[in-house]
LORORO-867123 format. One record per residue (C-alpha): residue number from 0; residue in one letter; z, y, x. Coordinates in Angstrom, 3 decimals. Each point is the difference from the previous one (the first is absolute). Layout:
REM residues N
<guza=NUM; romar=a; w=Z; v=Y; u=X>
...
***
This chain:
REM residues 140
<guza=0; romar=m; w=-36.514; v=110.329; u=20.467>
<guza=1; romar=v; w=0.008; v=3.090; u=-2.176>
<guza=2; romar=v; w=-1.790; v=3.020; u=1.417>
<guza=3; romar=r; w=1.638; v=3.260; u=-1.018>
<guza=4; romar=r; w=-1.553; v=3.428; u=-0.221>
<guza=5; romar=r; w=3.252; v=1.778; u=0.544>
<guza=6; romar=k; w=3.066; v=-1.071; u=1.940>
<guza=7; romar=k; w=2.726; v=-1.813; u=-1.902>
<guza=8; romar=v; w=2.545; v=2.491; u=1.287>
<guza=9; romar=r; w=-1.602; v=2.802; u=-2.077>
<guza=10; romar=k; w=0.543; v=-1.960; u=-3.194>
<guza=11; romar=l; w=3.590; v=-0.827; u=0.913>
<guza=12; romar=r; w=1.155; v=3.502; u=0.950>
<guza=13; romar=g; w=3.275; v=0.709; u=-1.742>
<guza=14; romar=s; w=1.038; v=-3.629; u=-0.249>
<guza=15; romar=k; w=2.899; v=-0.707; u=2.288>
<guza=16; romar=t; w=-1.060; v=-3.405; u=1.284>
<guza=17; romar=h; w=-3.833; v=0.036; u=-0.231>
<guza=18; romar=g; w=-0.109; v=-3.354; u=-1.723>
<guza=19; romar=y; w=2.321; v=-1.920; u=2.325>
<guza=20; romar=g; w=2.877; v=-0.498; u=-2.424>
<guza=21; romar=s; w=3.508; v=0.801; u=1.185>
<guza=22; romar=k; w=0.360; v=2.807; u=2.531>
<guza=23; romar=k; w=1.138; v=-2.457; u=2.656>
<guza=24; romar=k; w=-3.021; v=-2.256; u=-0.145>
<guza=25; romar=h; w=-2.624; v=1.826; u=2.046>
<guza=26; romar=r; w=2.054; v=2.204; u=2.275>
<guza=27; romar=g; w=1.057; v=-0.354; u=3.600>
<guza=28; romar=k; w=-0.551; v=-2.616; u=2.643>
<guza=29; romar=g; w=1.903; v=-2.637; u=-1.928>
<guza=30; romar=s; w=-2.983; v=-0.610; u=-2.247>
<guza=31; romar=r; w=-1.934; v=-1.361; u=2.976>
<guza=32; romar=g; w=2.287; v=-2.994; u=0.414>
<guza=33; romar=g; w=0.346; v=0.347; u=3.771>
<guza=34; romar=k; w=-1.881; v=1.468; u=2.911>
<guza=35; romar=g; w=-3.466; v=-1.153; u=1.076>
<guza=36; romar=y; w=-0.419; v=-3.753; u=-0.457>
<guza=37; romar=a; w=3.660; v=-0.600; u=-0.837>
<guza=38; romar=g; w=0.207; v=-2.565; u=-2.782>
<guza=39; romar=s; w=-3.502; v=-1.289; u=0.602>
<guza=40; romar=h; w=1.328; v=-3.574; u=-0.216>
<guza=41; romar=k; w=2.262; v=0.850; u=-2.925>
<guza=42; romar=h; w=-0.412; v=2.679; u=-2.686>
<guza=43; romar=k; w=-3.336; v=1.320; u=1.335>
<guza=44; romar=w; w=-1.595; v=-3.447; u=0.267>
<guza=45; romar=v; w=-2.360; v=0.474; u=-2.964>
<guza=46; romar=w; w=-1.185; v=3.309; u=1.495>
<guza=47; romar=i; w=-0.785; v=-1.788; u=3.301>
<guza=48; romar=l; w=-1.935; v=-2.739; u=-1.821>
<guza=49; romar=k; w=-1.981; v=2.536; u=-1.989>
<guza=50; romar=y; w=-0.778; v=2.713; u=2.543>
<guza=51; romar=e; w=0.441; v=-1.569; u=3.455>
<guza=52; romar=p; w=-0.430; v=-3.769; u=-0.263>
<guza=53; romar=e; w=-1.037; v=-0.235; u=3.669>
<guza=54; romar=h; w=3.143; v=1.746; u=1.263>
<guza=55; romar=f; w=1.914; v=-3.098; u=1.089>
<guza=56; romar=g; w=-1.161; v=-2.803; u=2.293>
<guza=57; romar=k; w=-2.040; v=-0.270; u=3.160>
<guza=58; romar=h; w=-3.424; v=1.620; u=0.205>
<guza=59; romar=g; w=-2.879; v=-0.671; u=2.353>
<guza=60; romar=f; w=0.368; v=-1.772; u=3.302>
<guza=61; romar=t; w=0.852; v=0.729; u=3.606>
<guza=62; romar=s; w=-2.462; v=-1.436; u=2.455>
<guza=63; romar=l; w=1.293; v=-1.921; u=3.008>
<guza=64; romar=k; w=-1.849; v=2.437; u=2.244>
<guza=65; romar=q; w=2.108; v=2.904; u=-1.319>
<guza=66; romar=i; w=3.213; v=-1.965; u=0.456>
<guza=67; romar=w; w=-1.000; v=-0.993; u=3.536>
<guza=68; romar=r; w=-0.853; v=3.596; u=0.942>
<guza=69; romar=k; w=3.229; v=1.305; u=-1.496>
<guza=70; romar=q; w=2.130; v=-2.487; u=1.911>
<guza=71; romar=r; w=-1.627; v=0.034; u=3.415>
<guza=72; romar=h; w=-1.674; v=3.342; u=0.628>
<guza=73; romar=k; w=1.049; v=3.586; u=0.302>
<guza=74; romar=e; w=-3.297; v=1.837; u=-0.119>
<guza=75; romar=i; w=-1.184; v=3.478; u=0.940>
<guza=76; romar=n; w=-3.348; v=1.672; u=-0.600>
<guza=77; romar=v; w=-2.209; v=1.663; u=2.622>
<guza=78; romar=g; w=0.291; v=3.271; u=-1.925>
<guza=79; romar=e; w=3.762; v=0.112; u=0.612>
<guza=80; romar=l; w=-0.170; v=-0.436; u=3.787>
<guza=81; romar=e; w=-0.458; v=3.693; u=0.869>
<guza=82; romar=k; w=2.975; v=1.068; u=-2.075>
<guza=83; romar=l; w=2.124; v=-2.790; u=1.513>
<guza=84; romar=a; w=-1.071; v=0.901; u=3.550>
<guza=85; romar=e; w=0.784; v=3.670; u=-0.623>
<guza=86; romar=f; w=3.453; v=-0.938; u=-1.305>
<guza=87; romar=l; w=0.682; v=-2.174; u=3.074>
<guza=88; romar=g; w=-1.454; v=2.574; u=2.413>
<guza=89; romar=i; w=-2.846; v=-2.220; u=1.220>
<guza=90; romar=k; w=-3.194; v=1.780; u=1.044>
<guza=91; romar=s; w=-3.541; v=-1.315; u=-0.431>
<guza=92; romar=g; w=-1.001; v=-2.517; u=2.679>
<guza=93; romar=e; w=3.559; v=-1.346; u=0.375>
<guza=94; romar=i; w=1.270; v=-3.391; u=-1.172>
<guza=95; romar=l; w=1.348; v=-0.095; u=-3.541>
<guza=96; romar=d; w=2.161; v=-3.147; u=-0.220>
<guza=97; romar=l; w=0.074; v=-0.938; u=-3.678>
<guza=98; romar=e; w=1.542; v=-3.377; u=0.782>
<guza=99; romar=a; w=3.131; v=1.679; u=1.367>
<guza=100; romar=l; w=0.199; v=2.086; u=-3.189>
<guza=101; romar=g; w=-0.039; v=-3.175; u=-2.125>
<guza=102; romar=y; w=-3.611; v=0.089; u=-1.209>
<guza=103; romar=t; w=-1.915; v=-3.274; u=0.129>
<guza=104; romar=k; w=-3.437; v=0.956; u=-1.327>
<guza=105; romar=l; w=-2.359; v=2.989; u=0.225>
<guza=106; romar=l; w=-2.238; v=0.559; u=-3.039>
<guza=107; romar=g; w=-3.120; v=2.160; u=-0.324>
<guza=108; romar=k; w=0.793; v=2.452; u=-2.812>
<guza=109; romar=g; w=-0.353; v=3.706; u=0.789>
<guza=110; romar=t; w=-1.624; v=1.951; u=2.824>
<guza=111; romar=i; w=0.991; v=0.673; u=3.584>
<guza=112; romar=s; w=-1.232; v=2.680; u=2.395>
<guza=113; romar=k; w=2.051; v=-0.538; u=3.194>
<guza=114; romar=p; w=-0.365; v=-3.014; u=2.308>
<guza=115; romar=f; w=3.096; v=-2.157; u=0.517>
<guza=116; romar=l; w=0.729; v=-3.219; u=1.859>
<guza=117; romar=v; w=1.720; v=-2.013; u=-2.733>
<guza=118; romar=k; w=2.147; v=-3.061; u=0.678>
<guza=119; romar=v; w=0.233; v=-2.157; u=-3.124>
<guza=120; romar=p; w=0.013; v=-3.809; u=-0.583>
<guza=121; romar=s; w=-2.759; v=-0.050; u=-2.673>
<guza=122; romar=f; w=-2.565; v=2.393; u=-1.437>
<guza=123; romar=s; w=-2.921; v=0.128; u=-2.398>
<guza=124; romar=k; w=-3.657; v=0.324; u=1.045>
<guza=125; romar=q; w=-0.268; v=3.381; u=-1.699>
<guza=126; romar=a; w=3.072; v=1.322; u=1.846>
<guza=127; romar=l; w=-1.495; v=-1.089; u=3.326>
<guza=128; romar=r; w=-3.363; v=1.571; u=-0.859>
<guza=129; romar=k; w=1.553; v=3.346; u=-0.974>
<guza=130; romar=l; w=2.239; v=0.086; u=3.061>
<guza=131; romar=e; w=-2.859; v=-0.801; u=2.395>
<guza=132; romar=a; w=-2.251; v=2.589; u=-1.667>
<guza=133; romar=v; w=2.283; v=2.812; u=1.233>
<guza=134; romar=g; w=0.527; v=-1.560; u=3.435>
<guza=135; romar=g; w=3.207; v=-1.921; u=-0.581>
<guza=136; romar=k; w=0.858; v=-3.632; u=0.763>
<guza=137; romar=i; w=2.269; v=-2.775; u=-1.174>
<guza=138; romar=v; w=2.131; v=-1.415; u=2.792>
<guza=139; romar=e; w=1.399; v=-3.464; u=-0.680>
***
């Protein structure tokens, strides 16, 4: 790579094409050969091999635990309970039926300040601990 002191454009001022040959060759969107990754399996294939060889194909892995959670659970965090209760018009101390709303698991992310009686099929230890710390309960 050649390091220049001054920009090439200064040297080429006054020349119509700035070293790109015919006036059509470096102008407009047509010189790109498509939009984005268009032609990446055709005329841009060498560019892909040179600059992004990892672009195509599968990468990494998906653990069975993630697949299982995605298929079987609709989760909600403890930190979202107050906002949900406010939206539904449920006051602290009343039963918040997450099962009826389609949630199957209560997780422990976030903080909670109001006590609720929560009805949910499954929950994490941290969610239970945070809920009981403010005076709430999980009703099964």
